[in-house]
C-alpha positions in Angstrom: 38.0 -7.1 2.0 37.7 -10.8 1.0 38.8 -12.8 4.0 41.5 -15.3 3.3 43.4 -17.7 5.5 47.2 -17.8 5.7 48.9 -20.8 4.1 50.5 -21.5 7.5 48.8 -20.4 10.7 51.5 -18.4 12.6 51.0 -16.4 15.7 53.3 -13.9 17.4 53.4 -15.7 20.8 55.9 -13.3 22.4 57.9 -10.2 21.6 60.4 -7.9 23.2 62.8 -5.0 22.5 65.7 -3.5 24.2 68.2 -0.6 23.8 71.6 0.3 25.4 71.7 2.4 28.5 73.4 5.4 26.9 71.0 7.8 25.2 72.5 10.5 22.9 70.5 13.7 22.4 70.9 15.9 19.4 73.0 18.3 21.5 75.2 15.3 22.4 75.6 14.4 18.7 76.5 18.0 17.9 79.3 17.9 20.5 80.4 14.5 19.3 80.7 15.7 15.7 82.8 18.7 16.8 85.0 16.5 19.0 85.7 14.2 16.1 86.8 17.2 13.9 83.6 17.4 12.0 81.9 20.7 10.9 81.1 23.2 13.6 78.0 24.6 12.0 75.7 21.7 12.9 72.9 22.4 15.4 70.5 20.2 17.3 67.6 21.9 15.6 69.0 21.1 12.2 69.4 17.4 13.1 65.8 17.1 14.2 64.5 18.9 11.1 66.6 16.8 8.7 66.1 13.4 10.4 63.1 13.6 12.7 65.3 12.2 15.5 65.4 13.7 18.9 67.5 11.1 20.7 69.0 7.7 20.0 70.6 4.9 22.0 74.3 4.2 21.5 76.1 1.0 22.5 79.1 1.1 24.7 81.4 -1.9 24.3 83.2 -1.0 27.5 79.9 -1.7 29.3 79.6 -5.1 27.7 77.1 -3.8 25.1 77.4 -5.3 21.7 75.1 -6.9 19.1 75.0 -10.3 20.7 74.2 -8.9 24.2 71.3 -6.9 22.9 70.1 -9.8 20.9 70.1 -12.0 24.0 68.2 -9.4 26.0 65.5 -9.0 23.4 65.2 -12.7 22.9 64.9 -13.3 26.6 62.1 -10.7 26.8 60.2 -12.4 23.9 60.5 -15.8 25.5 59.3 -14.5 28.9 56.4 -12.7 27.2 55.5 -16.0 25.5 55.8 -17.8 28.9 57.5 -20.8 27.3 60.4 -23.0 28.0 63.3 -22.1 25.7 63.9 -25.7 24.9 60.6 -25.7 22.9 62.0 -23.3 20.3 62.9 -25.2 17.1 64.6 -22.4 15.1 66.6 -19.3 15.8 67.2 -16.5 13.2 69.4 -13.6 14.2 69.1 -10.8 11.6 72.2 -8.6 11.9 74.9 -6.9 9.8 77.0 -5.9 12.8 78.2 -9.1 14.3 80.7 -8.5 17.1 83.1 -10.9 15.5 83.6 -12.3 12.1 83.7 -15.8 13.7 82.0 -17.2 15.6 78.8 -15.5 14.3 76.2 -13.9 16.5 73.8 -16.8 16.8 76.3 -19.0 18.6 76.4 -16.8 21.7 72.6 -16.0 21.5 71.8 -19.7 21.3 74.1 -20.5 24.2 73.0 -17.7 26.5 69.3 -18.3 25.9 69.6 -22.1 26.4 68.5 -23.1 22.9 70.6 -26.2 22.7 68.7 -28.3 20.1 67.9 -25.6 17.6 68.4 -24.9 13.9 70.2 -21.6 14.0 71.8 -19.0 11.6 72.5 -15.4 11.1 70.7 -13.5 8.4 72.7 -10.5 7.0 70.2 -8.4 5.1 70.8 -5.1 6.9 67.6 -3.0 7.4 65.3 -5.5 5.7 66.7 -8.4 7.8 63.9 -8.8 10.3 61.1 -9.0 7.7 63.2 -11.3 5.7 63.6 -13.4 8.9 59.8 -13.5 9.4 59.4 -14.8 5.9 62.0 -17.5 6.4 60.5 -18.4 9.7 57.2 -18.9 8.1 58.8 -21.2 5.6 60.6 -23.2 8.3 57.3 -23.6 10.3 55.5 -24.7 7.2 57.8 -27.6 6.9 57.5 -28.5 10.5 54.7 -29.5 12.8 51.8 -27.8 14.6 53.2 -26.1 17.7 56.7 -25.6 16.3 58.4 -22.3 17.2 60.9 -19.9 15.6 62.6 -17.1 17.5 63.5 -14.2 15.1 65.8 -11.5 16.5 66.9 -8.2 14.8 69.9 -6.7 16.5 72.4 -4.1 15.5 75.1 -1.7 16.8 75.1 0.5 13.8 76.5 3.5 15.6 79.7 1.6 16.2 80.5 1.5 12.5 79.4 5.2 11.9 81.8 8.0 11.3 81.1 10.2 14.2 82.5 13.2 12.4 80.0 12.9 9.5 76.9 15.0 10.0 75.0 12.9 7.3 75.3 9.6 9.2 76.3 10.3 12.8 72.9 11.6 13.9 71.0 8.7 12.2 72.4 5.4 13.2 71.9 3.8 16.6 71.9 0.5 18.5 69.1 -1.8 19.7 67.3 -5.2 19.3 63.9 -6.6 18.9 62.6 -10.2 18.9 59.5 -12.3 18.2 58.6 -15.9 19.1 56.6 -17.1 16.1 54.5 -20.3 16.6 52.8 -22.5 14.1 49.2 -23.0 14.9 47.3 -25.1 12.3 43.9 -23.7 11.5 44.7 -20.2 12.9 43.6 -17.2 10.9 46.8 -15.5 12.0 49.8 -15.5 9.8 51.2 -14.1 6.5 48.4 -13.2 4.1 50.5 -11.8 1.3 54.1 -10.7 0.6 56.3 -8.8 -1.9 60.0 -8.3 -2.4 62.2 -6.2 -4.7 66.0 -5.9 -5.0 68.3 -3.8 -7.2 71.9 -4.7 -6.6 73.0 -2.1 -9.1 72.4 0.6 -6.5 74.6 -1.1 -3.8 77.1 1.8 -4.0 74.6 4.1 -2.3 75.5 2.7 1.1 78.7 0.9 1.9 80.9 -0.2 4.8 84.2 -2.0 4.3 85.3 -4.7 6.8 86.7 -2.7 9.7 85.6 0.6 8.1 82.8 3.1 8.6 79.5 3.7 6.8 79.7 5.7 3.6 76.3 6.9 2.3 75.0 8.7 -0.7 72.1 10.1 1.3 70.1 11.9 -1.4 70.2 8.9 -3.9 69.4 6.5 -1.1 66.4 8.5 0.2 65.0 8.8 -3.4 65.3 5.1 -4.0 63.8 4.1 -0.6 60.9 6.6 -0.9 60.0 5.1 -4.2 60.5 1.4 -3.3 58.7 1.2 0.0 55.2 2.3 -1.2 55.5 0.0 -4.2 56.5 -2.9 -2.0 53.5 -2.3 0.4 51.0 -1.9 -2.5 52.2 -5.1 -4.1 52.0 -7.1 -0.8 48.4 -5.7 -0.2 47.4 -6.8 -3.7 48.9 -10.2 -3.2 46.9 -10.5 0.0 43.7 -9.2 -1.7 43.5 -6.4 0.9 43.0 -2.7 0.3 44.8 0.0 2.1 41.7 1.1 4.0 41.6 -2.3 5.7 45.1 -2.0 7.2 45.1 -1.4 10.9 48.8 -0.7 11.3 52.1 -0.5 9.4 55.4 -1.4 11.2 58.0 -0.2 8.8 61.7 0.3 8.8 62.7 3.7 10.3 65.3 5.1 7.9 64.6 8.8 8.3 61.6 10.9 9.5 61.3 12.7 6.2 61.2 9.4 4.3 58.5 8.1 6.5 56.4 11.2 5.7 56.9 10.7 2.0 55.9 7.0 2.2 52.8 8.0 4.2 51.7 10.4 1.6 52.3 8.0 -1.3 50.5 5.1 0.4 47.4 7.1 1.3 47.2 5.3 4.7 46.1 7.4 7.7 49.2 8.9 9.4 48.3 7.5 12.8 48.4 3.9 11.3 52.1 4.2 10.4 54.3 3.6 13.5 57.0 6.2 14.1 59.6 5.5 16.6 62.6 7.1 14.9 62.4 10.2 17.1 63.5 8.2 20.1 65.3 5.2 18.7 67.0 6.5 15.5 67.7 4.0 12.8 68.7 0.7 14.3 68.7 -1.2 11.0 67.4 -4.8 11.4 66.1 -3.9 14.9 63.7 -1.1 13.8 60.7 -3.2 12.7 60.5 -5.4 15.9 61.2 -2.3 18.1 58.4 -0.5 16.4 56.0 -3.4 16.8 56.9 -3.9 20.5 56.5 -0.2 21.3 53.0 0.1 19.8 51.9 -3.4 20.9 52.8 -2.5 24.5 50.6 0.6 24.3 47.6 -1.4 22.9 47.7 0.3 19.6 48.5 -3.0 17.9 46.0 -5.7 19.0 45.5 -9.4 18.2 43.2 -9.9 15.2 44.4 -6.8 13.3 45.8 -6.6 9.9 49.5 -5.4 10.3 51.9 -4.7 7.5 55.6 -5.3 8.2 58.1 -3.6 5.8 61.8 -3.6 5.7 64.0 -1.9 3.1 67.8 -2.0 3.0 71.0 -1.0 1.3 71.4 -2.7 -2.0 68.6 -1.4 -2.7 66.2 -4.1 -1.6 63.4 -5.0 0.7 60.4 -7.1 1.6 56.9 -6.6 2.9 54.4 -9.0 4.5 50.8 -8.4 5.2 49.8 -10.3 8.3 46.8 -11.0 10.6 48.4 -11.1 14.1 
């Protein structure tokens, strides 16, 4: 590997992830599908075999759980981990496609409750690729700022709230959660984005849809084929852009669409299985929250460590996605 410095030194100063209190097992999902007049031949074993999921968190609005509350909780954890004053954060990006209200958008409440009063803020609606898109945008914002500037990026979703609970193809998959990172510009640091890639094909947008006020409709087979092809190509292109070979990657924190898709991506990439983080079994698919949740889970366990080469990949409905190769 030829060592190269990032264009902008950027360190992950703090991180955090959170999920709702209610955990739905596969048996719970089976009962829910039946109670919503879905098919009665679905089993817990079938769900695990088809999705790789054992349990997933579901938001309960009656308990005050929504996308904004989860975003606030994850953001607060990241700020605490960074051990900083919230007033030192210059930018806030909230990646979500499940805002509790059409207006005001999610960042308003997050900004207020975290005490980010003098902050450039916006929501980023790129679904499952939202967090990685957010990291790329954060890098750009920091590049135009000053040494020591900070951007808080949060991915938060309550995807289960827009899922048809009678549909065995979607009800077992989607869940709620949030993850966050405080990204700090540090001039001269070897940490930051070393390479990136992106791809989008809006012609395939019909594979996954949800109308305003409606539920998710998914062409699962077509979606799985498209994602299984796009993700390895995105990662290979980002590695090439970074002048890094697959063997030099320490860890891949990728979107968690489905356990079987993760297996296919692993095979096509040729990266050791233990280097690709898998948390879908316990968190399900939390859309924009999956990547930071995955990172937080493995960072807390010491599997991801400072100085390593970590690949972040997000891929979403559309079909589109982005990948960044970083030294953390």
